[in-house]
N, C-alpha and C positions, 0 to 999 in steps of 0.2 A: 423397206417400210420406213416412213418418217417417224422417228422416235420422239420428236418434240411435240407431236400432236396429242391432245387428250383423247383417249379411246376408252370406250366402255369395255368391260371384261368380255362381253359377247363379241365385239368387234376384234379384240385382240385374239380371240380363239378361232375366228372364222375368216380372217383376212390376210393370212400369211403371204399369199402370192398376189394379192390385189394391189392395184394402184389407188393410193389415197389422195384426197384433195382436202385442202385446208378451208374449213368453214368457221371463221372467227375463233380459231384455235382448236376446234374439234375436228377429229379425223372422220371423214365420210368416204366410203368406197366409191371411187369414180367408175371403175370397172374391175371385173375379176380377171377375165381373159380376153374377151372379144365383144366389143360394143354391139356389133351387128347381131351376134347370136343372142345377146341379152335383150336387145330390142325385139327380136323375133319371139322370144319367150313371152314378153308382155303382150305382143300383138296376136300371137297364135297359140300360146300355151298358158303358162303361169310363171311369173317372175317373182322371186322373193327378195325384197329390198330391206336392208338393215337400216332401220330408222331410229337407231338408238341415240343418235346425236340430236334428235329433236328434243325440245324441252317438254316435260310432263309435270304440270304444276297443279296440285290439288288445293281447292278452296273449300273450306267447310266451316261450320259453326255460325252462330248468329244469323244474320240476314244474308247468307252467302249468295243466294240467287239475285237479290237486289244489287248487291255489291258488284258481282260480275256483269250484270245487265248494264250498269252504268259505265263499265270499263270497255265494253265492246260495242260495235256499231249495229249488230243485228239484235232485234228484240226477242228475248227468250222468256219474257214474263209468263207466257202460256205454253212454253215448250213442255212436252210430255217427258216423263222419266224414261230413261233408256233411249233417248233421241240425241242426235248430234247436229251441229250446224257449222258451216264455215262463216267466219266473221273477220273483219278488219279490227285492228286496234290503232287508234290515232293518238297523236300528242295534242296538247292544248291548242296548237296552231293549225290543227286539222290535217297535219301531214301523216302519211301512212308509216306506222312503225312495223307492223307485221300482219301477216295473214295466218289465222289460227283456226283450229278445230276445237269446238267446245262440246263436251260430253256431260249430260246431266244425269247424275245418279240420284238415289233416294235422298241422301243427306250430304251431298257434296257435288262439286263440279271439277272435272279435269280439263285443263286448258293445254292443248298440244301446240307448241310453238315451232318455228323454224329453228335450225341450229344457230344461225347467225344472230338471232334475236332472243334466244332463250334466257340469257343472263339479264338483258335489258328488261324483258317482261317480268322476270322473277323479282328484280329489284324494284320495279314500279309497283308491283302488287304488294310487296312487303312494306313499302313506304306508305301506300294508301291504307293498308290494313291497320295501321297504328291508330287511326281515328274511327275504325269500325270493329265490331266484335266478330272478326273472322280469323281463321287460322290459315296460313299459307305454308304448304309443304312441297318440297321438291322431291318428286317421285323418280326422277331420272336416275338417281344413284342406285335404286333398288329394282327398277322395272325395265325390261327389254321390250321394245316396240318393233314388231315385224310387220311389214306391209306386203301384201300379196296382190298382185295386179295381173289381169289377163282373162281371156274369155273362159278359161277353165279354172280360175282361182276358186270358184265355189266348190268345184270338185275336190280340190286340194284341202279346203277347210271343212268340208262337211263331216269328216271323221272326228272332228273335235267336239261335236255336240251330239246329243241323242234324239234330235228332232229334225224335221225337214229344214234345210238351210234356206229354202225358198221363202220361208215364213219370216225371214229377217229383211225388212224393206230397206231401201237406200236411206242412209243417214239414221240408222237404228243400230243398237248393239245389245248384246246379251252377256250376262255374267255366267261363267261356268267354272268348273274345277279342273285343273290339270295337275296330276300328281298330288291331289288333296290340297292344292293351293288355289286361291281365288285368281281367276283370270278373266279377261274380257275379249270377246270377239265382236268387232265393229264392222259394219258394211259402210265404207266411205272411201270410194275410189277417186282417182284424180287423172286417169288416162283415157276415160271413155269406156274402158273395159270394166268388167266386174272387178270390184276391189274390196279387200278386207284388211283389217289391222288386228293383230293379236297383241294384247298386253299380258306379259307373263313375268314372273319373278326371275331375276338374273340366274339363280341357281338351276333353273329348269329350262333356260332359253336354248342352250345348244342342243339338248335332247329333243325339244319341240321342233327346232329348226331342221334337224336331221330327219325327224318324222315327216315333216312337210315335204322335204326334198325327196323322200322315198315314195311319194305318191305319183311318181312318173307313170305314164300310161302309154300304150302303143299309139293312141290318137294324139297325144300332146306331150310336150316337154316341160318339166318343172326345173327351173334353173335360178341360181342366185343372180341378181341383177344389181347394177350400180347406178349411181347418180346420173351418169351421162344418158343411159338408155331411158331412165325415168323422165329426165328433162325433155328429151326429144318427143316422147309420147305425150307429155303434157302439152307441149307447144302445138302438136298436131290437132288438138281439139280446143286450143286457146284457153287452157286452164291457167288462171293467174299464178304468177310465180314471184315470190318476194325479191328474188335477185335480179329480175329482169323488168317486166312491165309494171311492177309495183315499187320499183326501187327509185326513190327520188322524184317520182311523178305524183301529180295530184290525182285524187279519185276520178276526176272528170277526164283528165288526159288518158288515164289507164282504162277508161270506160268500165269502171268497177262500181258503178252506182248500185248494181244488183246486190252488193254486199253491205248496203246501208239501209237501215229502217228509218227513213226520213221522218215518219210520223211518230217515232218514239219520243217521249217527252224530253229525255236528256241522255247524253253520253259524252264522254270526254272528247272535246274537239268539235262538237256539233255546231256551235255558233260560228267558229272560224270556217268550218266546212261550208256552211250556207253562204258566208261572205265570199268564199272562193267561187261558188257557183255564180254569184252576181257579177264577178269580175270577167267571166266568159273567156277562158283560155282559148287561144286560136290554134292550139295543137291537139292532135288526137293520135292514138295508136291504131295502126291497121296492119294486117298481115300482108306478106308478099312472098312471091316465088321467084327464084333466080334460075334462068335456063342455062346460063353459061357456067364455066368454072368459077368457083367462088374465091374472091380475094377480099371480100368485105369482113369487117370485124365489128363487134359491139363497140359503140362509141364513135364510129365513123360519121363525120358530117357529110351530107350529100347535097349537091347543088344542081339547080336548073336556073341559070342566069342569077346566081346568088343562092345562099343556103336556104333549103326548104325543109330539112329534117335531119334526123339522127337515127342510125341503126341501133336498136335496143337489144336484139337477139338474132342469131342466125345459127341454124342447125341443119344437118343433112338428114332428110327423111328417107329411110331405106324402103318404105312402102311406095312413096311417090317417085323415088329415084332422082331426087333433085333437092336443092337447098331451099329452105323456107325460113321465114323470119318475121320479126316485128320491126316496124319503123314508126318513130314519132314524127309526124308530118303535119304540115299546114292543113287546116280543116278543109279548105276549099278543094283540095285534091285528095282528101282522106276518105276515099270511097273505093269500093272493090271494082275489079275488072278494068282497071286503067293500066295501060302500058306506059312506063315513064323512063325516059332516057336521062340518066343521072351522071354527074361527075363526082367522083369520090375525092374529097378534098385532100385526104392523106396521100392518095396514090397519084393524084392528078391524071386519072384515067376515067374513061366513060364505061358505064355498064347499063344494062336494061333490066328493070324489074316489072313484074306484073302484080298489081295489088289483088288480093284474094279475100274471100269471106270465109269465116270459120263455120263448121269444122273443116279442116283441110283434108281429112280422111274420114271415112265412115267405119267406126270400130265394129269388129265382129260381134261384140256383145250387144250392140243395138239391134241386131237381127236374130240372135240366138237366145232363146229363153233358158232359164235354169230349170232343169227337169229332175 
């Protein structure tokens, strides 16, 4: 285990044999034993992901709703209590800082950040709060965040509450008690399968984790899963990822306009973002599949009579039994169902890709109802 990484007490207790990966100084479990088995848990059972490296920032007091609404790109002015939304956070130049999840409680908002941007977002919120009557609190040091993804994740989580879990719609959450301590169960998945997150105090996290793992069933497997399996399953449905398709690209290149409320009166970076739209970038991200053995890497420049694009991400899909990825490519060929013969500049070798439209697989949860 890499002892130089910052780890939550929960991660320290549950990752002794795991492979860790560095996310801006925070340790995240990349895999526990076998990526393929962890992938299978997400796609066919229930995978439990340690999300404690994500930032959890509470905003309360004063005009907290208006304050956060100006900070994010999605309009939450009329969002109902116990609802959540995905949103971007931009800088003043309209560049993407992070993709966050926003949870609206009765008297506060919790912003869940990525591990690599948690300190950046916390610092920006603290700076902006000095001219507003709001309080900013870092919950990360006291709260464990567990993420449960898979077609049977609802079955694993239903024992936590005393009512039908089917009554919790997507992007909603409920507060409940675990060991007489306040906790939250949120339905907010990122893999196309049913997904839930549990917010629980650190001192009860390992007990809760073991309870969730004990929900194994003869029909499905419940298993700890790492960052690698989660990343693959996110790509398979083209869920935006801050480290790949949102990293250093414009909102328009990343085709992330669905994360922007353009009719909102104001938010940080709006004017610059509108100016970028007028500039009309000639690049766009599209998905691709690779039939041959993979030698591509993220960052590879690819050419057809000159450079035409750059590989943003590439992963092996165990369900499709081939490599899939994202390429930032010239708009005129940024469409699906094209076969393109490329030269990889780094390798000085040719390869062939097929551009594809998302989702790249159909998750089981899209066909099976919560019963």
